[in-house]
N, C-alpha and C positions, 0 to 999 in steps of 0.2 A: 613701170614698177617703182614703188617707193621703198628705199632702204634707209633705215636709221642707223647711225653709228656715233661713236664718241671719240674724242681725242682730248688730251690734257692741255688746258690753257697755259700760256706763258706765265701766268701768275704762279704756277707750280702746284696748285692744289684744287683747281676747279675743273671738273669734267665738262667739256663743251659738247652740246648736243648738235649733231649735224644730220643732214638729209641728202640723199642722192636720188634723183628722179631719172631712171634709166629707160630709154626707149624700149617698148615691147618687142620691136623688131630685132633687138640685139645689135643693131648697127649704130655706131656713134660717129657722126660726121664732124662734130665739134662739141666743145664743152662751154657752158656758161656758168660762171660762179657768181652768185648773187649775194650782195652785202645789204642786209635789211636796215630799216630805219629805226628811229627812237621809239621806245615803248611798243614794240611789236615782236614778231617772231617769224622764222623762216617759212613755216607752213602756210602763211598767208599768201605766198607766191605759188601755191600748188596749181592753180588753174593755168597760169602762164607757163609753168614748168611742163605740165602735161600737154599743152599746145605745142611747145617746142619738141617734146618727145615724139609727137606725131610726125615731125620732120627730121627725126633721127639726131636731135641735139640733146645731149645729156645736160642736166641742170644739177648743180650742187650748191649748198649753202649751209650756214650754221646760225644758231642763236648766239648773238654776242654774249660774252660774259655779262651777267647782270640782267639777262633777258630770257624769256621763254623757259626752256628746261635747262639752261646753262647756269643754274643757281643751286646752291646747297639748300637754302630755305627761301621762302618768298620774301623774307626781310631783305634778301640780297638783290631783289629787283631794283634796278637803277643804280647799283654800286658796281664798279669795275675792279679796280685794284689800287692798292696804296702805291705811292711813289709817282710813277708816270703812267696814269691809266690809259691815255690815248695810245701810248706806245704798245701796251698790252693788246689793245684792239687790233692794231695794224699787224702785229706779230701773229695773232691768231688767224687773220685773213691769209697771211703768207703761209702759215703752217698748212692750212686747208688746200691752198693752191699746190704746194709741194706734194702733199699726200695724193691729190687727185692726178697730178701729172705723172706720178709714178705708175699709175694704172693706165691713163689715157694720154701719155706724153707725145703720141705720134699724130694727134689731131689738133686743129686750131683751137686756141684757148682764149676765151673772152671773159671779161668781168663787167658786172653791172652793180652800181651802188645807188640806192634810193634814199633821199632825204638825208638824215644823219649819215647813212651809208654812202651817200654821194660825196660828202666831205671827207669821210674816211678813205674812199677810193681815190679822190684827188690827192690826198696825202700819200697814200700807198704808191701811186703812179710816179711821184716825184723821187722815190728811192728804189722802187722795185718794178718799174713799168716795162723793163726790157723783156722781150720774148713773148709778149701778148699779141694776139691778132687784132684786138680792138677793145675799147672801153666805152661803156654806156653810162653816162653821168645823168642821173634822173632826179628831178625834184630838188635841184641844187639852188644856190643863191650866192649873194655877195654881201658881206658885212665889213664895213671899214675896220681895219685892224685895231684902231684905237678903241672902238666900241667893245670888241672882244677882249682887249686888254683890261678894260674897265670891269667886264664880267668876271674875268679871272681874278682880279684884285678883290672884288666884292665877295666872290666865292671863298677865297683864302681867308678873308677877314671873318666871314661868318663861321668858317670851320674852327677858328680859334676859340669861339664861344660854344658852338653847338656840336662840333665833331663832324667827321666826314659822312656819317650816315644820316645826318639831318636832312629833312625834305622841306625845301623852302618854296612857298607859294610866290614870293617876290621874284625869285629867279625864274620860275615857270612863266610868270607874266612877261618878264624881260625876254626870255627865249622865244616865246610864241606870240608875242604881241603884234606881229605883222599880219595876223589873220583876222583882224577885228571886224571885217565886213561880213564874216560868216560865223555860224554857230560853232563853238568849240567845246560845248558841254555835253552834247548828245541829246539835249532836250528838244532840239528841232532838227532831226536828221535830214529833213528835206532841204535844209540850208547849211549842211555840214561843210566845213573847210576841207574835208577829206575827198569827197566825191559827190556828184549829183545823184548817185544811186542811193536812195534813202534806206533801202533794205540793208545794204552793206554797212552804211554809216551807223544804223541802229544796232546791228550785230556787233560792230567794233566796240561800242560803249557798254556792251554786256560782258565783255571779256576782261577778267581781272589782269591778264597778261598784257592788256593794251591800255589800261587806265591807271596804272600806278604813277606816282610822282618820282622823278629823278632825285637821287641823293645829291649832296654837294659834290661828292666825288664824281658822279655822273656828269654834272654840269661843268666841272673842271675839265674833264676830257672833251666835252662838246665845245666849249669856248676855246680851248687850246687848239683843237683841230680846225675850227673855223678861222681862227686867227692865222694859223699856219697856211691854210689854203688860199687865203686872200692876200698874201704877200707875193708880189710878182717874182721875186727871187726864187720862190719855191715852185711856182708854175714853170719857171725856166728850166727846172731840172727834169721835167717830163720828157721822155724820148721824143724827138722831133718826128720820127717815122711811125709813131703809134697812132692809128686811126681812132678818133674820138667822136662820139655822138652825144650832143647835149639835147635832152628832151625834157620838157616840162609842160604843165598846163598853163595856159595864158592867164588863168585866174588863180594861180598858186601864190599865196602870200609869202611862202618861204623864198620864192624867187622874186619877191616884190613885184608880182604881176607882170613878169617878163623882163623888167628892168635889170634885176640882179643876174638873170641868166645871160642877158646880152653883155653885161659887164664881164662875166666869166669868159664868154666867147672872145671878147677883146683881149683879155689876159692871155688866153691860149693862142690867139693869133700873134700877139706880141712875142710869145714864147717860141714861135716858129713851127707850131704843129701844122704839118702839111696836109693831112687828111682830116678836116674838121667840118662837122655839120651841126646845125642847130635847128630844132623843130619845136615850136610852141603851138600846142593844140588849143584852138579857140574854144572858150567856154568851159574848158576842163580845169579841175582844181588840183589838189596836191597829189593824190594817189591815182596817177593816170592808168595804172594797170588794173584799177578797180573802177574805172570810169564807165559811163554808159556806152562809150564807143571803144571799149577796151580791145575788142577783137580786131579793129582796124589798126590800133596801136601795136598789138601782138604781131600782125602781119608786117607792119612797117619795120619793127625791130628785127624780125626774121630776115626780111629783104636786105637790110643793112648788113647783117652778119654774113649772109650768104655771099654778098658781093666781095667780102674780105676773107673768105675761107681759102 
């Protein structure tokens, strides 16, 4: 059963759209909170959520501010908040966790972040990771902090001329340039960077909520979060006893085709994470939950969570 609800963002004026997928059995063995990626929305995870529901796992998630239905107007797509936008995103994640745990606080609680959501989750875990049963970091990567610092500086410079709502094709090329071997336009869905499933890739590019361009404000939050996550000192703040699963497609450009994911694993090993596992799915691309072998991946994620309930 799918239940939609709203809560107020930490920006103080934007209602956040959220969804709870509840097992039809009424039994809840665990909760998984999903943090979605850049330029998408939480309902894209419905197939995975319903699979977990069949195994009595409740799934909850929200549209980030500036995404999906968490906007006042469509002009707000790709804009988060003034001041420290990355902080607003992380605070909204925590609000949803607290609200959910008030209802289901007696069962294991897991969190999953995909793509931009994976970086946000890594940032979240460094300050609020205590009490979780496990974290699934999906479709993540590593960018040298100096490169992110350059992106932050360029974004701030452009904002002085164009304002924070400006949408820059230059920054989009910088942010997504690692996927050059695949199509990123939707013109050749059979060679999409997202997934080998051409039908899903074609559908994605027909959705206005998946094809908007980030504002400068959105890129500021993204670059700031990536820089934060790729500093060892911040990885060191993650609770050592938190089980972490790193999963990505081996052909995912965001993870530099596995190299970036391995770098993240080394960071977490150095941080002293005691229960750490990494899986790279051969021939899979960025959205492994939408890949042609997705049901195998669903089962793998379920097995990992069940072992830690």
